Backbone as a printed PyTorch tensor [residue, N CA C, xyz], in Angstrom:
tensor([[[  0.8520,  -1.1640,   0.0000],
         [  0.0000,   0.0000,   0.0000],
         [  0.8990,   1.2290,   0.0000]],

        [[  0.5900,   2.1540,  -0.8860],
         [  1.3660,   3.3830,  -0.9360],
         [  0.4950,   4.5400,  -0.4910]],

        [[  1.1330,   5.5810,  -0.0310],
         [  0.4160,   6.7560,   0.4540],
         [  0.8840,   7.9750,  -0.3000]],

        [[ -0.0400,   8.8850,  -0.5420],
         [  0.2790,  10.1280,  -1.2250],
         [  1.0050,  11.0710,  -0.2940]],

        [[  1.3380,  12.2480,  -0.7860],
         [  2.0700,  13.2230,   0.0290],
         [  1.1850,  13.7810,   1.1440]],

        [[  1.7920,  14.1830,   2.2620],
         [  0.9890,  14.7580,   3.3410],
         [  0.3980,  16.0920,   2.9250]],

        [[ -0.7580,  16.3910,   3.4910],
         [ -1.3770,  17.6980,   3.2460],
         [ -0.5530,  18.7590,   3.9700]],

        [[ -0.4750,  19.9560,   3.4160],
         [  0.3190,  21.0040,   4.0420],
         [ -0.4270,  21.7070,   5.1760]],

        [[ -0.9520,  20.9440,   6.1350],
         [ -1.7230,  21.5270,   7.2260],
         [ -0.9410,  21.5560,   8.5300]],

        [[  0.3100,  21.1550,   8.4880],
         [  1.1060,  21.1610,   9.7020],
         [  0.9910,  19.8740,  10.4960]],

        [[ -0.0250,  19.0810,  10.1980],
         [ -0.1840,  17.7870,  10.8480],
         [ -0.1160,  16.7130,   9.7780]],

        [[  0.3350,  15.5410,  10.1620],
         [  0.4950,  14.4410,   9.2270],
         [ -0.8630,  13.9130,   8.8000]],

        [[ -1.1140,  13.8530,   7.5030],
         [ -2.3150,  13.2400,   6.9660],
         [ -1.9400,  12.5880,   5.6480]],

        [[ -2.0900,  11.3140,   5.5870],
         [ -1.7560,  10.5800,   4.3860],
         [ -2.9960,   9.8620,   3.8800]],

        [[ -3.4530,  10.2420,   2.7030],
         [ -4.5700,   9.5600,   2.0800],
         [ -3.9920,   8.4450,   1.2200]],

        [[ -4.4900,   7.2300,   1.3720],
         [ -3.8860,   6.1140,   0.6480],
         [ -4.1120,   6.1920,  -0.8550]],

        [[ -3.0880,   5.8020,  -1.6050],
         [ -3.2440,   5.6510,  -3.0520],
         [ -4.2170,   4.4980,  -3.2770]],

        [[ -5.0150,   4.6030,  -4.3060],
         [ -6.0890,   3.6400,  -4.5230],
         [ -6.0770,   3.1820,  -5.9730]],

        [[ -5.3310,   2.1190,  -6.2520],
         [ -5.2020,   1.6250,  -7.6120],
         [ -6.4970,   1.0210,  -8.1520]],

        [[ -7.4030,   0.6020,  -7.2690],
         [ -8.6690,   0.0000,  -7.7070],
         [ -9.7650,   1.0320,  -7.9670]],

        [[ -9.5010,   2.3080,  -7.7180],
         [-10.5510,   3.3220,  -7.8270],
         [-11.2280,   3.3680,  -9.2030]],

        [[-10.4890,   3.3220, -10.3250],
         [-11.1830,   3.3540, -11.6190],
         [-12.1190,   2.1510, -11.8120]],

        [[-11.6600,   0.9670, -11.4710],
         [-12.4980,  -0.2270, -11.6130],
         [-13.6860,  -0.1660, -10.6540]],

        [[-13.4540,   0.3390,  -9.4490],
         [-14.5440,   0.4590,  -8.4760],
         [-15.6040,   1.4410,  -8.9830]],

        [[-15.1570,   2.5590,  -9.5240],
         [-16.0910,   3.5530, -10.0420],
         [-16.9490,   2.9560, -11.1540]],

        [[-16.3470,   2.1940, -12.0550],
         [-17.1090,   1.5310, -13.1200],
         [-18.0980,   0.5230, -12.5210]],

        [[-17.6580,  -0.2200, -11.5280],
         [-18.5230,  -1.2200, -10.8870],
         [-19.7040,  -0.5350, -10.1970]],

        [[-19.4530,   0.5570,  -9.4950],
         [-20.5280,   1.2870,  -8.8210],
         [-21.5440,   1.8120,  -9.8340]],

        [[-21.0530,   2.3450, -10.9590],
         [-21.9700,   2.8280, -12.0020],
         [-22.8220,   1.6790, -12.5340]],

        [[-22.1820,   0.5360, -12.7440],
         [-22.9070,  -0.6320, -13.2430],
         [-23.9810,  -1.1120, -12.2780]],

        [[-23.7280,  -0.9660, -10.9890],
         [-24.7000,  -1.3620,  -9.9690],
         [-25.7310,  -0.2710,  -9.7040]],

        [[-25.4540,   0.9430, -10.1950],
         [-26.3670,   2.0580,  -9.9730],
         [-26.2140,   2.7180,  -8.6130]],

        [[-25.0320,   2.6060,  -8.0130],
         [-24.7940,   3.1910,  -6.6990],
         [-23.7960,   4.3360,  -6.7820]],

        [[-23.8800,   5.2250,  -5.8000],
         [-22.8910,   6.2780,  -5.6610],
         [-23.2610,   7.5980,  -6.2910]],

        [[-24.4920,   7.7210,  -6.8050],
         [-24.8980,   8.9740,  -7.4360],
         [-26.1190,   9.6060,  -6.7930]],

        [[-26.8940,   8.8240,  -6.0270],
         [-28.1200,   9.3490,  -5.4370],
         [-28.3770,   8.6790,  -4.0930]],

        [[-29.0900,   9.3570,  -3.2060],
         [-29.4740,   8.7410,  -1.9390],
         [-30.3600,   7.5240,  -2.1940]],

        [[-30.2240,   6.5310,  -1.3580],
         [-31.0280,   5.3150,  -1.4510],
         [-31.8340,   5.1850,  -0.1640]],

        [[-33.1490,   5.3100,  -0.2220],
         [-33.9570,   5.2080,   0.9980],
         [-33.7050,   3.9280,   1.7990]],

        [[-33.5190,   2.8060,   1.1170],
         [-33.2550,   1.5610,   1.8410],
         [-31.9110,   1.6210,   2.5720]],

        [[-30.9360,   2.3160,   1.9900],
         [-29.6330,   2.4470,   2.6470],
         [-29.6910,   3.4700,   3.7770]],

        [[-30.5430,   4.4950,   3.6400],
         [-30.7670,   5.4090,   4.7630],
         [-31.3730,   4.6300,   5.9400]],

        [[-32.3300,   3.7600,   5.6630],
         [-32.9450,   2.9450,   6.7200],
         [-31.9150,   2.0250,   7.3530]],

        [[-31.0180,   1.4730,   6.5340],
         [-29.9370,   0.6300,   7.0440],
         [-29.0420,   1.4400,   7.9790]],

        [[-28.6840,   2.6650,   7.5620],
         [-27.8390,   3.5360,   8.3910],
         [-28.5440,   3.8930,   9.6950]],

        [[-29.8560,   4.1410,   9.6220],
         [-30.6180,   4.4180,  10.8470],
         [-30.5220,   3.2390,  11.8160]],

        [[-30.7020,   2.0370,  11.2800],
         [-30.6330,   0.8250,  12.1190],
         [-29.2410,   0.6590,  12.7220]],

        [[-28.2140,   0.8990,  11.9290],
         [-26.8400,   0.7920,  12.4130],
         [-26.5770,   1.7980,  13.5300]],

        [[-27.0150,   3.0440,  13.3410],
         [-26.8290,   4.0800,  14.3700],
         [-27.4950,   3.6640,  15.6760]],

        [[-28.6730,   3.0900,  15.5730],
         [-29.3820,   2.6470,  16.7660],
         [-28.6570,   1.4820,  17.4510]],

        [[-28.1680,   0.5320,  16.6590],
         [-27.4700,  -0.6280,  17.2180],
         [-26.2380,  -0.2330,  18.0320]],

        [[-25.4510,   0.6950,  17.4900],
         [-24.1980,   1.0490,  18.1670],
         [-24.2930,   2.3710,  18.9200]],

        [[-25.4700,   2.9930,  18.8810],
         [-25.7110,   4.2550,  19.5740],
         [-24.6900,   5.3280,  19.1770]],

        [[-24.5990,   5.5310,  17.8550],
         [-23.6730,   6.5170,  17.3100],
         [-24.4590,   7.6330,  16.6230]],

        [[-23.9970,   8.8740,  16.7160],
         [-24.7100,   9.9700,  16.0640],
         [-24.6450,   9.9210,  14.5360]],

        [[-23.5560,   9.4030,  13.9760],
         [-23.4240,   9.2710,  12.5330],
         [-23.3190,   7.8030,  12.1580]],

        [[-24.0260,   7.4110,  11.1160],
         [-23.8760,   6.0760,  10.5200],
         [-24.0220,   6.2510,   9.0150]],

        [[-23.1920,   5.5330,   8.2600],
         [-23.1530,   5.7500,   6.8260],
         [-22.9300,   4.4680,   6.0470]],

        [[-23.4850,   4.4380,   4.8570],
         [-23.1110,   3.4940,   3.8130],
         [-22.4540,   4.3690,   2.7640]],

        [[-21.1610,   4.2070,   2.6170],
         [-20.3420,   5.1270,   1.8420],
         [-19.7220,   4.4040,   0.6510]],

        [[-19.9710,   4.9020,  -0.5520],
         [-19.3360,   4.3740,  -1.7530],
         [-18.1950,   5.3170,  -2.1360]],

        [[-17.0030,   4.7600,  -2.3180],
         [-15.7900,   5.5530,  -2.5280],
         [-15.3580,   5.4760,  -3.9880]],

        [[-15.3650,   6.6270,  -4.6500],
         [-14.9550,   6.7100,  -6.0470],
         [-13.5310,   7.2170,  -6.1800]],

        [[-13.2120,   7.6750,  -7.3740],
         [-11.8470,   8.1420,  -7.6510],
         [-11.5330,   9.4680,  -6.9730]],

        [[-12.4870,  10.3910,  -6.9710],
         [-12.2370,  11.7230,  -6.4450],
         [-13.0610,  12.0550,  -5.2070]],

        [[-14.1280,  11.2970,  -4.9810],
         [-15.0350,  11.6520,  -3.8940],
         [-15.6410,  10.4030,  -3.2690]],

        [[-16.3020,  10.6480,  -2.1570],
         [-17.0760,   9.6300,  -1.4540],
         [-18.5340,  10.0700,  -1.5110]],

        [[-19.4410,   9.0850,  -1.6070],
         [-20.8610,   9.4090,  -1.6400],
         [-21.5990,   8.5660,  -0.6110]],

        [[-22.3270,   9.2360,   0.2750],
         [-23.0820,   8.5650,   1.3290],
         [-24.4760,   8.2320,   0.8100]],

        [[-24.6110,   7.0580,   0.2280],
         [-25.9080,   6.6250,  -0.3040],
         [-26.8630,   6.2790,   0.8280]],

        [[-26.3180,   5.9180,   1.9680],
         [-27.0910,   5.7020,   3.1830],
         [-26.5070,   6.5750,   4.2700]],

        [[-27.3540,   7.3530,   4.9620],
         [-26.8230,   8.3220,   5.9130],
         [-27.7860,   8.5300,   7.0750]],

        [[-27.2310,   8.4640,   8.2690],
         [-27.9450,   8.8550,   9.4880],
         [-27.1110,   9.9480,  10.1450]],

        [[-27.7380,  11.0940,  10.3820],
         [-27.0350,  12.2100,  11.0150],
         [-27.7780,  12.6350,  12.2720]],

        [[-27.0660,  13.2510,  13.2340],
         [-27.7120,  13.6610,  14.4710],
         [-28.8180,  14.6850,  14.2290]],

        [[-29.8730,  14.5440,  14.9940],
         [-30.9430,  15.5230,  14.9550],
         [-32.0160,  15.2810,  13.9220]],

        [[-31.8370,  14.2890,  13.0540],
         [-32.8490,  14.0440,  12.0350],
         [-33.7100,  12.8250,  12.3420]],

        [[-33.2740,  12.0090,  13.2890],
         [-34.0680,  10.8660,  13.6870],
         [-34.1440,   9.7940,  12.6230]],

        [[-34.9520,   8.7540,  12.8600],
         [-35.0730,   7.6530,  11.9060],
         [-35.5320,   8.1460,  10.5470]],

        [[-34.8770,   7.6190,   9.5180],
         [-35.2060,   8.0250,   8.1570],
         [-34.6760,   9.3860,   7.7960]],

        [[-33.9590,  10.0400,   8.7100],
         [-33.5170,  11.4060,   8.4930],
         [-32.4170,  11.5540,   7.4820]],

        [[-31.7300,  10.4900,   7.1360],
         [-30.6400,  10.6130,   6.1910],
         [-31.0860,  11.0350,   4.8150]],

        [[-32.2850,  10.6420,   4.4130],
         [-32.6900,  10.8950,   3.0480],
         [-33.4620,  12.1660,   2.8360]],

        [[-33.9760,  12.7980,   3.8760],
         [-34.9190,  13.8740,   3.6230],
         [-34.4460,  15.2590,   3.9370]],

        [[-33.1940,  15.4860,   4.2480],
         [-32.7830,  16.7850,   4.7270],
         [-32.7480,  17.8960,   3.7180]],

        [[-32.5580,  17.6080,   2.4340],
         [-32.3780,  18.7260,   1.5430],
         [-32.9380,  18.5610,   0.1620]],

        [[-33.8990,  17.7050,  -0.0370],
         [-34.5350,  17.5980,  -1.3330],
         [-33.6280,  17.0130,  -2.3920]],

        [[-33.7610,  17.5300,  -3.6190],
         [-33.0790,  16.9560,  -4.7650],
         [-31.5720,  17.1340,  -4.7480]],

        [[-31.0590,  18.0780,  -4.0010],
         [-29.6170,  18.3290,  -4.0040],
         [-28.8470,  17.2260,  -3.3190]],

        [[-29.5130,  16.4040,  -2.5000],
         [-28.8210,  15.3600,  -1.7680],
         [-28.1630,  15.8800,  -0.5130]],

        [[-28.3050,  17.1600,  -0.2200],
         [-27.7160,  17.7180,   0.9920],
         [-28.6040,  17.4220,   2.1780]],

        [[-27.9870,  17.2050,   3.3170],
         [-28.7420,  16.9800,   4.5410],
         [-28.2620,  17.9390,   5.6030]],

        [[-29.0830,  18.1330,   6.6220],
         [-28.7310,  18.9980,   7.7300],
         [-28.3940,  18.1130,   8.9070]],

        [[-27.6970,  18.5300,   9.9070],
         [-27.2740,  19.8790,  10.1390],
         [-25.9810,  20.2890,   9.4430]],

        [[-24.9690,  19.4030,   9.3630],
         [-23.6840,  19.8830,   8.8660],
         [-23.0800,  18.9700,   7.8120]],

        [[-23.7500,  17.9190,   7.4480],
         [-23.1400,  16.9310,   6.5740],
         [-23.9350,  16.8120,   5.2920]],

        [[-23.2280,  16.8260,   4.1610],
         [-23.8660,  16.5630,   2.8870],
         [-23.6620,  15.1120,   2.5010]],

        [[-24.0780,  14.7680,   1.3310],
         [-23.9570,  13.3980,   0.8340],
         [-22.5840,  13.1110,   0.2410]],

        [[-21.7590,  14.1290,   0.0300],
         [-20.4600,  13.9280,  -0.6000],
         [-19.3410,  14.5070,   0.2510]],

        [[-18.1920,  13.8690,   0.1470],
         [-16.9630,  14.4040,   0.7250],
         [-15.8380,  14.1400,  -0.2610]],

        [[-14.8390,  15.0020,  -0.2850],
         [-13.6500,  14.6890,  -1.0820],
         [-13.0060,  13.3960,  -0.5640]],

        [[-12.2560,  12.7520,  -1.4130],
         [-11.6310,  11.4810,  -1.0590],
         [-10.6450,  11.6140,   0.1120]],

        [[-10.0750,  12.7980,   0.3090],
         [ -9.0980,  12.9550,   1.3860],
         [ -9.7340,  13.3010,   2.7320]],

        [[-11.0540,  13.3420,   2.8000],
         [-11.7670,  13.5840,   4.0570],
         [-12.2160,  12.2440,   4.6430]],

        [[-12.0760,  12.1170,   5.9290],
         [-12.5880,  10.9200,   6.5860],
         [-11.6460,   9.7350,   6.4990]],

        [[-12.1510,   8.6170,   6.9810],
         [-11.3260,   7.4390,   7.1770],
         [-11.7210,   6.2790,   6.2780]],

        [[-12.8520,   6.4040,   5.5970],
         [-13.3330,   5.3290,   4.7300],
         [-12.3580,   4.9640,   3.6070]],

        [[-11.6780,   5.9220,   2.9670],
         [-10.7200,   5.5190,   1.9350],
         [ -9.6260,   4.5900,   2.4670]],

        [[ -9.2690,   4.7390,   3.7280],
         [ -8.2800,   3.8380,   4.3370],
         [ -8.8480,   2.4310,   4.4560]],

        [[-10.1140,   2.3300,   4.8590],
         [-10.7600,   1.0290,   5.0040],
         [-10.8460,   0.3330,   3.6490]],

        [[-11.2150,   1.0850,   2.6110],
         [-11.3580,   0.5110,   1.2800],
         [-10.0280,  -0.0240,   0.7720]],

        [[ -8.9660,   0.7470,   0.9130],
         [ -7.6590,   0.3150,   0.4200],
         [ -7.1140,  -0.8410,   1.2600]],

        [[ -7.2990,  -0.7720,   2.5760],
         [ -6.8130,  -1.8410,   3.4660],
         [ -7.6310,  -3.1230,   3.3370]],

        [[ -8.9330,  -2.9370,   2.9630],
         [ -9.8660,  -4.0540,   2.8560],
         [-10.0470,  -4.7630,   4.1980]],

        [[ -9.9030,  -3.9790,   5.2590],
         [-10.0660,  -4.4770,   6.6280],
         [-10.7710,  -3.4170,   7.4470]],

        [[-11.4400,  -3.8730,   8.4950],
         [-12.1140,  -2.9430,   9.4050],
         [-11.0830,  -2.0230,  10.0600]],

        [[-11.5380,  -0.8410,  10.4240],
         [-10.6860,   0.1370,  11.0900],
         [-11.4100,   0.6310,  12.3370]],

        [[-10.7160,   0.5370,  13.4690],
         [-11.2590,   0.9760,  14.7500],
         [-10.3860,   2.1080,  15.2660]],

        [[-10.9790,   3.2880,  15.3990],
         [-10.2730,   4.4410,  15.9490],
         [-11.0820,   4.9420,  17.1390]],

        [[-10.6560,   4.5660,  18.3220],
         [-11.3960,   4.9710,  19.5230],
         [-11.2690,   6.4600,  19.7800]],

        [[-10.0890,   7.0150,  19.4920],
         [ -9.8670,   8.4630,  19.5320],
         [ -8.9170,   8.7880,  18.3880]],

        [[ -9.4480,   9.3530,  17.3190],
         [ -8.6390,   9.5810,  16.1210],
         [ -7.4350,  10.4630,  16.4100]],

        [[ -7.5250,  11.2880,  17.4510],
         [ -6.4140,  12.1940,  17.7640],
         [ -5.2020,  11.4590,  18.3200]],

        [[ -5.3670,  10.1840,  18.6720],
         [ -4.2500,   9.3770,  19.1580],
         [ -3.3780,   8.8410,  18.0290]],

        [[ -3.7910,   9.0200,  16.7900],
         [ -3.0940,   8.4590,  15.6360],
         [ -2.6380,   9.5880,  14.7130]],

        [[ -1.3340,   9.8540,  14.6360],
         [ -0.8560,  10.9580,  13.8020],
         [ -1.3600,  10.9060,  12.3630]],

        [[ -1.4830,   9.7170,  11.7910],
         [ -1.9540,   9.5930,  10.4110],
         [ -3.3810,  10.1170,  10.2570]],

        [[ -4.1940,  10.0070,  11.3050],
         [ -5.6080,  10.3480,  11.2130],
         [ -5.9870,  11.6420,  11.9260]],

        [[ -5.1660,  12.1050,  12.8520],
         [ -5.5100,  13.2750,  13.6680],
         [ -5.6970,  14.5420,  12.8440]],

        [[ -4.9890,  14.6670,  11.7310],
         [ -5.0880,  15.8690,  10.9090],
         [ -6.1610,  15.8120,   9.8450]],

        [[ -6.9590,  14.7720,   9.8570],
         [ -8.0010,  14.6430,   8.8430],
         [ -9.0000,  15.7830,   8.9670]],

        [[ -9.4600,  16.3490,   7.8550],
         [-10.3900,  17.4830,   7.9100],
         [-11.6720,  17.2180,   8.7040]],

        [[-12.1460,  15.9820,   8.7810],
         [-13.3970,  15.7410,   9.5140],
         [-13.2300,  15.9510,  11.0100]],

        [[-12.0030,  15.8920,  11.5030],
         [-11.7690,  16.1170,  12.9320],
         [-12.0780,  17.5740,  13.2700]],

        [[-11.5180,  18.4990,  12.5180],
         [-11.7400,  19.9200,  12.7870],
         [-13.0670,  20.4420,  12.2300]],

        [[-13.4310,  20.0150,  11.0210],
         [-14.6320,  20.5610,  10.3760],
         [-15.9310,  20.0460,  10.9820]],

        [[-15.9510,  18.7810,  11.4020],
         [-17.1840,  18.1780,  11.8930],
         [-17.1040,  17.7210,  13.3440]],

        [[-15.9080,  17.7900,  13.9460],
         [-15.7520,  17.3820,  15.3340],
         [-15.7550,  15.8850,  15.5470]],

        [[-15.4160,  15.1200,  14.5210],
         [-15.3910,  13.6590,  14.6440],
         [-14.1490,  13.2480,  15.4280]],

        [[-14.3620,  12.4830,  16.4850],
         [-13.2430,  12.0350,  17.3160],
         [-13.1220,  10.5320,  17.4190]],

        [[-14.1200,   9.7870,  16.9350],
         [-13.9800,   8.3320,  16.8940],
         [-14.6830,   7.7950,  15.6590]],

        [[-14.1860,   6.6470,  15.1880],
         [-14.6480,   6.0610,  13.9310],
         [-14.5650,   4.5470,  14.0250]],

        [[-15.5310,   3.9040,  13.3930],
         [-15.5460,   2.4470,  13.2900],
         [-16.1220,   2.1040,  11.9290]],

        [[-15.3490,   1.4230,  11.0920],
         [-15.8260,   1.1150,   9.7500],
         [-15.3190,  -0.2160,   9.2490]],

        [[-16.1100,  -0.8290,   8.3550],
         [-15.7400,  -2.1010,   7.7340],
         [-15.9630,  -1.9900,   6.2320]],

        [[-15.1450,  -2.7000,   5.4560],
         [-15.3040,  -2.6250,   4.0040],
         [-16.5840,  -3.3110,   3.5520]],

        [[-17.1620,  -2.7570,   2.5090],
         [-18.3460,  -3.3120,   1.8740],
         [-17.8530,  -4.0210,   0.6090]],

        [[-17.7420,  -5.3360,   0.6940],
         [-17.1800,  -6.1340,  -0.3970],
         [-18.2930,  -6.7150,  -1.2560]],

        [[-18.1620,  -6.5620,  -2.5750],
         [-19.1750,  -7.1310,  -3.4570],
         [-18.9240,  -8.6260,  -3.6530]],

        [[-19.7760,  -9.2710,  -4.4490],
         [-19.6620, -10.7180,  -4.6220],
         [-18.4050, -11.1390,  -5.3710]],

        [[-17.7080, -10.2000,  -6.0000],
         [-16.4400, -10.4850,  -6.6640],
         [-15.2420, -10.1570,  -5.7700]],

        [[-15.4980,  -9.6820,  -4.5500],
         [-14.4240,  -9.3650,  -3.6200],
         [-13.8770,  -7.9540,  -3.7260]],

        [[-14.5150,  -7.1020,  -4.5430],
         [-14.0580,  -5.7160,  -4.6590],
         [-14.6450,  -4.8870,  -3.5140]],

        [[-13.8130,  -4.0440,  -2.9060],
         [-14.2800,  -3.1350,  -1.8570],
         [-14.9520,  -1.9440,  -2.5310]],

        [[-16.2850,  -1.8670,  -2.4220],
         [-17.0500,  -0.7960,  -3.0520],
         [-17.0930,   0.4560,  -2.1910]],

        [[-16.9630,   0.2620,  -0.9040],
         [-17.0640,   1.3550,   0.0410],
         [-17.0340,   0.8170,   1.4430]],

        [[-17.7880,   1.4650,   2.3200],
         [-17.7750,   1.0750,   3.7270],
         [-19.1690,   1.1580,   4.3400]],

        [[-19.2890,   0.4750,   5.4440],
         [-20.3630,   0.6620,   6.4070],
         [-19.6410,   1.1900,   7.6340]],

        [[-20.0540,   2.3540,   8.1450],
         [-19.2790,   2.9550,   9.2260],
         [-20.1390,   3.8010,  10.1510]],

        [[-19.5670,   4.0800,  11.3110],
         [-20.1720,   4.9730,  12.2960],
         [-19.0920,   5.9150,  12.8110]],

        [[-19.5390,   7.0620,  13.3090],
         [-18.5940,   8.0390,  13.8650],
         [-19.2710,   8.7500,  15.0330]],

        [[-18.4370,   9.2820,  15.9290],
         [-18.9580,   9.9630,  17.0990],
         [-18.1300,  11.2060,  17.3680]],

        [[-18.7410,  12.1480,  18.0950],
         [-18.0620,  13.3810,  18.4760],
         [-17.0990,  13.1580,  19.6370]],

        [[-17.3160,  12.1190,  20.3930],
         [-16.5160,  11.8140,  21.5720],
         [-15.6810,  10.5630,  21.3220]],

        [[-14.5390,  10.4180,  21.9910],
         [-13.8240,   9.1470,  21.9320],
         [-14.7460,   8.0240,  22.3980]],

        [[-14.6470,   6.8660,  21.7270],
         [-15.5210,   5.7470,  22.0390],
         [-14.7110,   4.4700,  22.1680]],

        [[-14.8780,   3.7370,  23.2440],
         [-14.2710,   2.4080,  23.3270],
         [-15.1750,   1.4030,  22.6020]],

        [[-15.0330,   1.2930,  21.2830],
         [-15.9110,   0.4400,  20.4890],
         [-15.8350,  -1.0170,  20.9210]],

        [[-14.6390,  -1.4510,  21.2880],
         [-14.4510,  -2.8120,  21.7750],
         [-14.7260,  -3.8850,  20.7380]],

        [[-14.5770,  -5.1200,  21.1650],
         [-14.7860,  -6.2730,  20.2830],
         [-16.2290,  -6.3210,  19.7940]],

        [[-17.1810,  -5.9850,  20.6650],
         [-18.5910,  -6.0240,  20.2790],
         [-18.8690,  -5.0460,  19.1360]],

        [[-18.3010,  -3.8450,  19.2100],
         [-18.4780,  -2.8730,  18.1320],
         [-17.8690,  -3.3540,  16.8370]],

        [[-16.6670,  -3.9100,  16.9360],
         [-15.9880,  -4.4200,  15.7480],
         [-16.7990,  -5.5430,  15.1020]],

        [[-17.2720,  -6.4760,  15.9030],
         [-18.0630,  -7.5840,  15.3680],
         [-19.3700,  -7.0820,  14.7590]],

        [[-19.9860,  -6.0910,  15.3840],
         [-21.2360,  -5.5370,  14.8520],
         [-21.0160,  -4.8810,  13.5040]],

        [[-19.9970,  -4.0520,  13.3760],
         [-19.7730,  -3.3490,  12.1100],
         [-19.4210,  -4.3310,  10.9980]],

        [[-18.6320,  -5.3460,  11.3120],
         [-18.2800,  -6.3550,  10.3110],
         [-19.5130,  -7.1560,   9.8890]],

        [[-20.3580,  -7.5200,  10.8550],
         [-21.5700,  -8.2810,  10.5360],
         [-22.5380,  -7.4480,   9.6910]],

        [[-22.6670,  -6.1650,  10.0240],
         [-23.5690,  -5.3060,   9.2570],
         [-23.0540,  -5.1130,   7.8310]],

        [[-21.7410,  -4.9760,   7.6600],
         [-21.1680,  -4.8450,   6.3210],
         [-21.4140,  -6.1230,   5.5150]],

        [[-21.2270,  -7.2780,   6.1380],
         [-21.4610,  -8.5460,   5.4440],
         [-22.9380,  -8.7040,   5.0800]],

        [[-23.8170,  -8.3090,   5.9920],
         [-25.2580,  -8.3840,   5.7130],
         [-25.6200,  -7.5360,   4.5020]],

        [[-25.1530,  -6.3020,   4.4850],
         [-25.4810,  -5.4130,   3.3810],
         [-24.8480,  -5.8910,   2.0840]],

        [[-23.6180,  -6.3620,   2.1380],
         [-22.9460,  -6.8440,   0.9340],
         [-23.7490,  -7.9660,   0.2780]],

        [[-24.3720,  -8.8050,   1.0930],
         [-25.1860,  -9.8860,   0.5560],
         [-26.4290,  -9.3920,  -0.1600]],

        [[-26.8130,  -8.1430,   0.0710],
         [-28.0010,  -7.5770,  -0.5630],
         [-27.6650,  -6.6870,  -1.7610]],

        [[-26.3930,  -6.5190,  -2.0720],
         [-25.9960,  -5.6100,  -3.1510],
         [-25.6540,  -6.3270,  -4.4560]],

        [[-26.2710,  -7.4480,  -4.7020],
         [-25.9950,  -8.1990,  -5.9290],
         [-26.5020,  -7.4100,  -7.1400]],

        [[-25.8620,  -7.5720,  -8.3050],
         [-26.3060,  -6.8420,  -9.4970],
         [-27.7810,  -7.1010,  -9.7880]],

        [[-28.4710,  -5.9990, -10.1390],
         [-29.8650,  -6.0990, -10.5040],
         [-30.8240,  -6.1260,  -9.3330]],

        [[-30.3230,  -6.0810,  -8.1060],
         [-31.1940,  -6.1070,  -6.9440],
         [-31.1440,  -4.7770,  -6.2190]],

        [[-32.2700,  -4.3470,  -5.7560],
         [-32.3200,  -3.1500,  -4.9200],
         [-31.8800,  -3.5190,  -3.5200]],

        [[-31.2710,  -2.5840,  -2.7850],
         [-30.7800,  -2.8930,  -1.4470],
         [-31.8800,  -2.8650,  -0.3930]],

        [[-33.0500,  -3.3520,  -0.6680],
         [-34.1710,  -3.2980,   0.2690],
         [-34.1600,  -4.2620,   1.3710]]])
């Protein structure tokens, strides 16, 4: 795994190089994911947020230049709130939209590593402490697992994040991995993620 140059923010931040991004982007287009909110994936994110009691839960598809939250649960919107915050633009309130640049957040690391990532306090890890989501959104903990399709390609992630450090523990890790596997089984070509 190779990493790109650090951002000139004074803190170390390395976004992983992603050689599979072009093929993943083509695969996502073929499946019809990564361009619009999916109500079934918003419901999935709502369920995930409730299971782990996290303010943010996402089903994130990672492309070449950006990430798209096809399933999203954000604080203050309640169940089903991921899909209805901003109409046709795909924007949601209070502070999170459906898209982020590829160098924001921790999901690109999960996709490239193809393994779950547990960050109980992101500020404890120099590689992750300078990530823009820490300062811009106040994210201090993250738990994510890769969303692998039936061919073994990492399409994105199933993840949760919190404003406070969280001891996710083994139970959190097992939950996120199980939820990613459950959703992956429903993302077969030609099937809706219902």
